[in-house]
C-alpha positions as CSV (number, residue, x, y, z in Angstrom):
1,M,12.5,27.1,0.1
2,L,9.2,24.8,-0.1
3,E,10.2,23.7,-3.6
4,L,13.8,22.2,-2.3
5,I,12.0,20.5,0.4
6,S,9.4,19.0,-1.9
7,R,11.8,18.4,-4.5
8,A,14.0,16.2,-1.9
9,A,10.8,14.2,-0.6
10,F,9.9,13.6,-4.0
11,E,13.5,12.5,-5.0
12,A,13.7,10.4,-1.5
13,D,10.6,8.4,-2.7
14,V,11.3,7.8,-6.5
15,S,14.5,6.5,-5.5
16,R,12.9,3.9,-3.9
17,L,11.5,2.3,-6.8
18,D,12.6,-1.3,-7.5
19,V,13.5,-1.7,-10.7
20,A,13.0,-5.6,-10.8
21,A,9.5,-5.2,-9.2
22,V,8.8,-2.4,-11.6
23,R,9.6,-4.8,-14.7
24,R,8.0,-7.9,-13.0
25,W,4.5,-5.8,-12.6
26,G,4.9,-4.4,-16.1
27,W,5.3,-0.7,-15.0
28,E,6.9,1.6,-17.5
29,I,8.2,4.7,-15.9
30,V,7.8,7.3,-18.6
31,S,9.1,10.2,-16.1
32,A,10.3,10.5,-12.4
33,E,11.7,14.1,-12.9
34,Y,10.4,16.4,-10.2
35,P,7.4,17.1,-10.0
36,V,5.9,14.7,-12.2
37,L,5.9,10.9,-11.7
38,D,4.5,9.3,-15.1
39,V,3.9,5.4,-15.0
40,I,2.2,3.3,-17.2
41,F,0.4,0.0,-16.4
42,H,1.0,-2.7,-19.1
43,H,-1.2,-5.9,-19.4
44,P,-0.9,-8.3,-21.8
45,T,-4.7,-8.6,-22.8
46,A,-5.9,-5.3,-21.4
47,A,-6.0,-1.5,-22.4
48,A,-2.9,0.1,-20.6
49,L,-3.6,2.5,-18.0
50,R,-1.0,5.7,-17.5
51,L,-0.9,7.8,-14.2
52,R,0.5,11.3,-14.0
53,L,1.5,12.1,-10.7
54,E,2.0,16.2,-10.5
55,C,3.9,16.2,-7.3
56,E,4.5,20.2,-6.5
57,Q,4.4,20.7,-2.9
58,W,4.9,17.3,-2.3
59,N,4.1,16.0,0.6
60,E,2.9,19.1,2.0
61,L,-0.1,18.4,-0.5
62,P,-0.9,14.8,-2.0
63,P,0.0,14.5,-5.7
64,S,-2.9,15.4,-8.2
65,I,-3.3,11.9,-10.6
66,Q,-4.3,12.3,-14.3
67,L,-5.8,9.0,-15.6
68,L,-4.6,8.7,-19.2
69,R,-4.1,6.3,-21.8
70,A,-0.6,4.9,-22.7
71,D,-0.4,7.6,-25.4
72,G,-0.9,10.3,-23.0
73,T,-4.6,11.5,-24.2
74,P,-6.8,11.4,-21.2
75,V,-9.4,8.5,-20.5
76,D,-13.2,9.0,-21.5
77,A,-14.1,6.3,-19.2
78,A,-13.5,5.1,-15.4
79,P,-10.9,2.3,-15.7
80,P,-12.3,-1.1,-14.3
81,S,-11.9,-1.4,-10.6
82,T,-13.3,-3.9,-8.2
83,S,-13.0,-1.3,-5.1
84,S,-14.4,1.5,-7.2
85,I,-11.4,3.9,-6.8
86,F,-12.0,5.3,-9.9
87,H,-14.6,7.2,-9.8
88,P,-16.7,7.1,-12.9
89,C,-17.9,11.2,-13.0
90,P,-15.7,14.3,-13.3
91,H,-14.2,15.8,-10.4
92,P,-16.1,19.1,-9.6
93,V,-13.0,21.1,-9.7
94,T,-10.8,19.5,-12.4
95,G,-13.7,18.3,-14.6
96,R,-11.6,15.2,-15.0
97,L,-12.0,11.4,-14.2
98,F,-10.4,10.9,-11.2
99,V,-9.1,8.4,-8.4
100,C,-11.0,8.5,-5.3
101,M,-8.7,7.1,-2.5
102,R,-6.7,8.5,0.0
103,G,-3.5,10.1,-0.7
104,V,-4.7,11.5,-3.8
105,R,-5.1,15.2,-3.8
106,E,-8.7,15.0,-5.6
107,Y,-10.0,12.8,-3.2
108,H,-9.3,15.2,-0.5
109,T,-10.4,18.1,-2.3
110,H,-14.0,16.5,-3.2
111,E,-16.9,17.8,-1.5
112,S,-17.9,14.2,-0.1
113,H,-14.2,13.8,1.7
114,L,-13.2,17.4,3.0
115,T,-13.2,16.2,6.5
116,E,-10.4,13.8,5.6
117,A,-7.5,15.8,5.5
118,W,-4.0,14.9,3.9
119,S,-2.4,15.8,7.1
120,N,-4.0,12.8,9.0
121,Y,-2.4,10.2,6.1
122,R,0.8,12.3,5.4
123,G,4.0,10.3,6.5
124,T,1.5,6.8,7.5
125,S,2.6,3.6,5.5
126,G,1.6,3.4,2.0
127,N,1.2,7.3,1.9
128,D,4.5,7.7,-0.4
129,L,4.5,8.2,-3.9
130,I,5.4,4.8,-4.4
131,G,2.6,3.3,-1.8
132,I,0.0,5.6,-3.6
133,V,0.8,4.0,-7.1
134,T,0.8,0.4,-5.9
135,Q,-2.6,1.0,-4.3
136,I,-3.8,2.0,-7.4
137,Y,-2.1,-0.6,-9.8
138,R,-3.4,-3.4,-7.6
139,S,-6.6,-2.1,-7.4
140,W,-6.5,-2.0,-11.6
141,K,-5.3,-5.2,-11.3
142,K,-7.7,-7.1,-9.4
143,T,-10.1,-6.2,-12.2
144,V,-7.9,-6.7,-15.5
145,G,-6.3,-10.1,-13.9
C-alpha cells in the first residue's frame, strides 16, 4: 500500500514538469519513472551535472540524490556552488559527495542535521520533487553562469 501512495505522489509531482521550462533551462530528463527521477543540467561552457533522485517512499522520506556526470558516473569533486549546498566531503553513511539541503535525504540523515526532521518540511512550498530539483539547479546555475 505504501508503494502505491508513494508512486501516486511521485507521478503527481513529475506530471507538473513544464516541458517549455525544462527546455529553456537546458535540462534533460533521462528518466521520470517511479521511483527514479534522473535529470541532467546542461550548460554551454560548464560540465553538465546529473542528479539521480531515488524516490522510494516519496514523500514519507525525502529523495536520496546522487551527484553524477552526464554519463552517469559519480562526480569526484563537489560541483561549484555559491550557496555551498554541494558538500565537499563524503556523506558518513553513503560515502558519496552529497547535496546538503533541506528536502534531501542525505541532509536529514547527516549527523549535523538530525534535529531537522523531514516532517517539518514535507508538503511545504518548494519541497516537492520539482521544487527540490529547481533549488539545486538555481544554486548550481548561480556559479556556472
